[in-house]
C-alpha positions as CSV (number, residue, x, y, z in Angstrom):
1,X,97.0,199.8,174.5
2,X,97.0,202.0,177.5
3,X,95.2,199.4,179.5
4,X,97.5,196.7,178.3
5,X,100.6,198.7,179.1
6,X,99.3,199.3,182.7
7,X,97.9,195.8,183.2
8,X,100.6,194.6,185.6
9,X,100.8,197.7,187.7
10,X,99.0,196.1,190.6
11,X,101.2,193.0,190.9
12,X,104.2,195.3,190.5
13,X,102.9,197.5,193.3
14,X,102.4,194.4,195.6
15,X,105.7,192.7,194.9
16,X,108.1,195.7,194.3
17,X,106.3,198.4,196.3
18,X,107.5,201.3,194.1
19,X,104.5,203.5,194.9
20,X,101.5,204.3,192.7
21,X,103.2,206.1,189.8
22,X,106.3,203.9,190.1
23,X,104.1,200.8,189.7
24,X,102.5,202.3,186.5
25,X,105.9,203.2,185.1
26,X,107.2,199.7,186.0
27,X,104.2,198.1,184.2
28,X,104.9,200.2,181.1
29,X,108.5,199.1,181.1
30,X,107.6,195.4,181.7
31,X,105.0,195.2,179.0
32,X,107.1,197.1,176.3
33,X,107.6,194.7,173.4
34,X,104.9,192.3,174.6
35,X,101.7,194.4,174.4
36,X,100.1,192.8,171.4
37,X,100.6,189.3,172.9
38,X,99.2,190.5,176.2
39,X,96.3,192.0,174.3
40,X,95.6,188.7,172.6
41,X,95.9,186.7,175.8
42,X,93.6,189.1,177.6
43,X,91.1,188.9,174.8
44,X,91.2,185.1,175.0
45,X,90.7,185.1,178.8
46,X,87.7,187.5,178.3
47,X,86.1,185.3,175.7
48,X,86.6,182.2,178.0
49,X,85.0,184.0,180.9
50,X,82.1,185.1,178.7
51,X,81.6,181.5,177.4
52,X,81.7,180.0,180.9
53,X,79.3,182.6,182.2
54,X,76.9,182.0,179.3
55,X,77.1,178.2,179.9
56,X,76.1,178.8,183.5
57,X,73.4,181.2,182.6
58,X,71.9,179.0,179.9
59,X,72.2,175.9,182.1
60,X,70.5,177.6,185.0
61,X,67.8,179.0,182.8
62,X,67.0,175.6,181.4
63,X,67.1,173.8,184.7
64,X,65.2,176.3,186.8
65,X,62.6,176.9,184.1
66,X,61.8,173.2,183.9
67,X,61.9,172.5,187.6
68,X,60.5,175.6,189.4
69,X,57.5,178.0,189.1
70,X,58.2,181.2,187.2
71,X,59.1,183.5,190.1
72,X,61.3,181.0,191.8
73,X,63.0,180.2,188.5
74,X,63.8,183.9,188.0
75,X,65.4,184.1,191.5
76,X,67.3,180.9,190.8
77,X,68.6,182.3,187.5
78,X,69.7,185.5,189.1
79,X,71.5,183.7,191.9
80,X,73.2,181.3,189.5
81,X,74.3,184.2,187.3
82,X,75.8,186.1,190.2
83,X,77.6,183.0,191.5
84,X,79.0,182.4,188.1
85,X,80.3,185.9,188.0
86,X,81.9,185.5,191.4
87,X,83.7,182.3,190.4
88,X,84.8,183.4,187.0
89,X,85.9,186.9,187.9
90,X,89.1,185.5,189.4
91,X,90.3,184.2,186.1
92,X,91.4,187.6,184.7
93,X,93.1,188.5,188.0
94,X,95.1,185.2,187.9
95,X,96.0,185.9,184.3
96,X,97.4,189.3,185.2
97,X,99.5,187.8,188.0
98,X,100.8,185.1,185.6
99,X,101.6,187.8,183.0
100,X,103.6,189.8,185.6
101,X,105.6,186.6,186.6
102,X,106.3,185.7,183.0
103,X,107.3,189.2,182.0
104,X,109.8,189.3,185.0
105,X,111.2,185.9,184.0
106,X,111.5,186.9,180.3
107,X,112.9,190.4,180.8
108,X,115.0,189.9,184.0
109,X,115.6,186.2,184.4
110,X,114.2,186.3,187.9
111,X,113.1,183.0,189.3
112,X,109.8,182.1,191.0
113,X,111.4,181.6,194.4
114,X,112.6,185.2,194.4
115,X,109.2,186.5,193.5
116,X,107.6,184.3,196.2
117,X,109.7,185.8,199.0
118,X,107.4,188.9,199.1
119,X,104.7,186.7,200.6
120,X,106.8,185.3,203.4
């Protein structure tokens, strides 16, 4: 629960600029009352990433094993696995950003345009 409570500290630090400990306190405040839901959503995202990575790995293993000699197949599988990790590693980060936005909307009624002003 400590990780869930602090999960939106980075978006809070970027958008609100309260400092390191202020961002952690802000994350604890924003997630209060929503931690079990955030835990479930995070677990769902983690399972989705694992499934997508497994599909890429199994697909690459089958294709490269059938089409290439053993050493080249191993290299191809490693490259495919790493590329899958690169592409799918963004999903949890997007989920954390969306969680921050939704928590701000739910708790403070802030709109998306106000949150987007930080990037202007």
